[in-house]
C-alpha positions in Angstrom: 9.4 -6.1 41.9 7.8 -4.3 38.7 10.6 -3.9 36.5 11.6 -7.9 37.3 7.8 -9.4 35.3 7.5 -11.0 32.6 4.5 -10.9 30.9 3.1 -12.3 27.1 0.9 -10.5 24.9 -0.9 -10.5 21.9 -2.1 -7.3 20.3 -4.6 -7.6 17.3 -4.6 -5.3 14.5 -6.9 -5.2 11.4 -5.9 -4.7 8.1 -7.5 -3.9 4.4 -5.1 -5.3 2.3 -1.8 -7.0 1.9 0.9 -5.0 0.9 -0.2 -1.9 3.5 2.3 -1.0 5.7 1.9 -0.3 9.3 4.3 2.1 10.9 5.3 1.3 15.2 7.5 4.4 16.9 9.4 2.4 19.3 10.2 5.2 22.4 12.5 5.1 25.7 15.0 6.7 27.6 13.1 9.7 27.6 14.3 11.3 30.9 11.5 13.7 30.1 11.5 16.2 33.3 15.9 16.2 33.6 17.8 19.1 32.5 19.2 17.3 30.0 16.1 16.0 28.0 16.6 17.1 24.3 13.0 18.4 25.2 12.9 19.8 21.2 13.6 16.7 19.8 11.3 15.0 21.7 8.4 17.1 20.7 9.3 17.1 17.0 9.3 13.4 17.2 5.3 14.1 19.2 4.6 15.9 16.1 6.2 13.7 13.5 4.1 11.3 14.8 0.8 12.8 14.7 1.8 13.5 11.2 2.2 10.2 10.0 -0.7 8.5 12.2 -3.3 11.4 10.0 -1.5 10.8 6.9 -2.1 6.5 7.1 -4.4 5.7 10.4 -1.9 2.8 10.4 0.7 4.0 13.5 0.8 2.0 16.8 3.3 2.6 19.4 5.8 1.0 21.9 7.1 2.3 25.1 10.4 0.7 26.5 11.3 2.4 29.8 12.8 5.2 30.9 9.9 7.7 30.7 10.8 10.2 33.3 13.8 10.4 35.4 12.4 9.7 39.1 13.7 7.5 40.2 16.2 4.7 40.0 16.4 1.7 41.7 19.1 2.7 44.4 16.7 6.2 44.8 13.9 4.1 45.2 15.6 2.0 47.7 16.4 5.4 49.5 12.7 6.5 49.4 11.6 3.5 50.9 13.9 3.0 53.8 13.8 6.9 54.4 11.2 7.1 57.2 10.2 10.4 55.9 6.6 11.7 57.9 3.7 10.7 56.1 2.4 14.3 55.2 6.2 14.4 53.0 5.8 11.0 51.8 2.3 12.0 50.8 3.7 15.1 48.6 6.3 13.6 47.0 3.6 10.8 45.5 1.4 14.4 44.8 4.3 16.0 42.6 5.4 12.7 41.1 1.8 11.8 40.0 1.0 15.4 38.7 4.2 15.3 36.2 3.3 11.9 35.1 -0.1 13.0 34.1 1.2 16.0 32.2 3.1 13.2 30.3 1.0 11.1 29.7 -1.4 14.2 28.6 1.3 14.8 25.5 1.0 11.2 25.1 -2.6 11.4 24.4 -2.9 10.9 20.6 -1.7 7.3 21.2 -4.2 6.5 23.1 -6.0 2.9 21.2 -2.7 3.0 19.3 -0.5 2.4 22.8 0.9 -1.8 22.3 2.0 -1.2 26.1 4.8 0.5 28.1 7.7 -1.7 29.5 9.1 -0.8 32.9 12.3 0.8 33.1 14.8 1.2 36.0 13.5 4.9 36.6 10.3 4.6 37.8 8.4 6.2 41.2 6.7 3.0 43.4 4.1 4.7 44.8 2.7 3.6 48.5 0.2 1.6 47.1 2.5 -0.6 45.1 1.4 1.6 41.6 4.4 2.7 39.9 4.4 6.0 37.3 4.5 3.4 34.3 1.6 1.8 35.8 -0.1 5.2 36.1 0.9 6.1 32.6 -1.2 2.8 31.7 -4.3 3.6 33.6 -4.4 7.2 32.0 -3.8 6.1 28.4 -5.7 2.8 28.2 -2.6 1.0 27.3 -1.3 -2.5 28.6 1.5 -2.7 31.4 4.0 -4.9 30.4 6.7 -5.3 33.3 10.0 -5.8 33.2 10.5 -8.0 30.0 7.6 -9.0 27.8 6.9 -11.3 24.8 4.8 -9.7 22.1 2.6 -11.4 19.7 1.6 -8.3 17.2 -0.9 -10.5 14.7 -2.9 -8.8 11.8 -5.7 -10.1 11.0 -7.3 -9.6 6.9 -10.3 -7.7 8.0 -13.5 -9.8 7.7 -11.9 -12.8 7.7 -9.4 -15.3 10.0 -7.0 -15.2 8.2 -3.5 -13.7 10.1 0.1 -13.2 10.1 1.9 -12.7 13.4 5.2 -11.2 14.5 7.0 -12.0 18.0 8.8 -9.0 19.4 11.0 -9.4 22.6 11.2 -6.0 24.1 12.9 -5.7 27.4 14.1 -2.0 28.7 18.1 -3.3 29.4 18.1 -6.7 27.9 20.5 -7.7 30.3 23.0 -4.5 30.2 24.2 -2.4 32.9 25.2 0.4 30.6 26.5 -1.7 27.7 30.2 -1.6 26.0 31.5 1.5 23.7 31.5 0.1 21.0 28.5 0.1 18.9 28.4 -3.9 17.8 29.4 -4.3 22.1 25.2 -2.8 22.3 23.7 -5.3 20.5 25.8 -8.9 21.9 23.2 -9.0 24.7 20.1 -8.6 22.3 21.8 -11.4 20.2 21.8 -13.7 23.2 18.1 -12.8 23.7 17.5 -14.1 20.1 19.3 -17.1 21.1 16.6 -17.9 23.8 13.6 -16.7 22.4 12.5 -17.9 18.8 11.3 -14.4 18.2 11.4 -12.2 15.0 12.7 -8.9 16.5 14.5 -7.8 19.7 13.9 -4.5 21.2 16.0 -2.5 24.0 16.8 0.4 25.1 18.6 2.0 28.6 22.6 2.2 26.8 21.2 5.4 24.7 22.4 4.0 21.3 20.7 3.2 18.3 21.8 0.8 16.0 20.4 -2.8 14.5 21.3 -5.9 13.5 19.9 -9.1 11.3 21.6 -12.1 12.3 20.2 -15.3 10.3 18.7 -18.6 11.8 18.3 -21.4 9.3 15.3 -24.2 9.9 13.5 -27.3 7.7 9.8 -25.9 7.2 7.3 -28.8 7.3 8.6 -29.8 3.1 11.7 -30.1 4.5 13.2 -27.4 2.7 16.0 -25.1 4.1 14.9 -21.8 4.7 16.1 -18.4 6.6 14.6 -16.5 9.2 16.5 -13.2 9.7 15.8 -11.3 13.2 15.4 -7.0 13.5 17.9 -6.4 16.6 17.7 -2.5 17.4 18.7 -0.6 20.5 16.1 2.4 20.8 18.1 5.2 21.5 17.3 8.0 23.4 16.0 11.7 24.2 18.9 12.6 27.2 21.9 14.3 26.0 25.2 13.1 27.3 27.6 16.0 26.7 26.0 19.6 27.4 28.5 22.7 28.3 28.6 23.8 32.3 27.0 20.4 33.8 28.2 17.5 35.1 27.1 13.4 34.0 28.2 10.4 34.2 29.0 11.0 30.5 32.0 13.6 30.3 32.8 11.7 33.7 34.0 8.2 32.3 34.3 9.9 28.5 31.2 8.8 26.9 30.4 8.5 23.7 27.6 10.8 22.9 23.9 9.1 23.5 22.1 9.0 20.3 19.1 11.0 20.3 15.8 9.9 18.7 14.5 6.4 18.6 13.9 4.0 15.5 10.4 3.4 13.5 9.7 -0.4 12.9 7.5 -0.8 9.6 5.5 -4.1 9.4 3.7 -4.9 6.0 1.4 -8.1 6.1 2.2 -9.9 3.3 1.3 -13.1 0.9 3.0 -14.7 -2.1 3.0 -18.0 -3.7 6.2 -20.3 -4.5 6.4 -23.9 -5.5 2.1 -24.3 -5.6 2.5 -23.2 -1.8 0.4 -19.9 -0.4 2.5 -17.8 2.1 1.1 -15.5 4.7 3.5 -13.6 6.5 5.2 -10.2 7.6 8.2 -8.0 6.2 10.2 -6.3 8.7 12.0 -3.3 8.5 13.5 -0.3 10.1 13.5 3.7 9.8 14.9 6.4 11.2 12.0 9.0 11.4 12.7 12.3 9.5 11.9 14.6 12.8 14.9 15.9 13.4 
């Protein structure tokens, strides 16, 4: 199953000088063609990304799944066991391929800047074995990252072998099946993964919340000095409205909290300093929420 595939991936970015700021919008749970997708906010997000890309040239993108609403895991199983006529199955595929292509066209400005796409629990499985997310990756020249990936983003100083990097744990759900109702519970699974993987950033979508935390780990460096490392945990929001007058849905049915509408932008800054006679290169990380609402 594609949403259970584990991958590792190295993505390299060249930079001109230390202190340059790079922006990584992380989008997930768009549910683009669902009736309750906030299309206006989604288009504002795309416009904002193009604006900062034009202004800085230092914008890269990462997708965390559920780009469209078709189809959930149980729905894919029903389709696979439906015994449709060949022509019906082909008609369904043609329909999904057409609107997946239309979605890829909305993201076309990300070509060459898209780190990759994680598979969500909502996607279509074609008879060929390809998924709608794989189709997007093919159309956008992006890496298909499977259901969970450890991504190393390497910053290479221009015309040099000098590098610094961050490791990112990226998953659509991080084991969550909807998550708890409180803000803190949304991050618990991500903090669990930070105990499993020695990474700098942990990302997941799925529960349509956007919140963050910075747990800290202690370690000894090569000089036996006590150091601490902060890990950025982020749930990546949604563009799917939870409460809409005149419409049914699981959020009002279970008296759920409103979905966060939008997505985070991570700022990464290749940096260097000299402390105690030792030169150090590293990547500063911080979290922004784009002004695109």
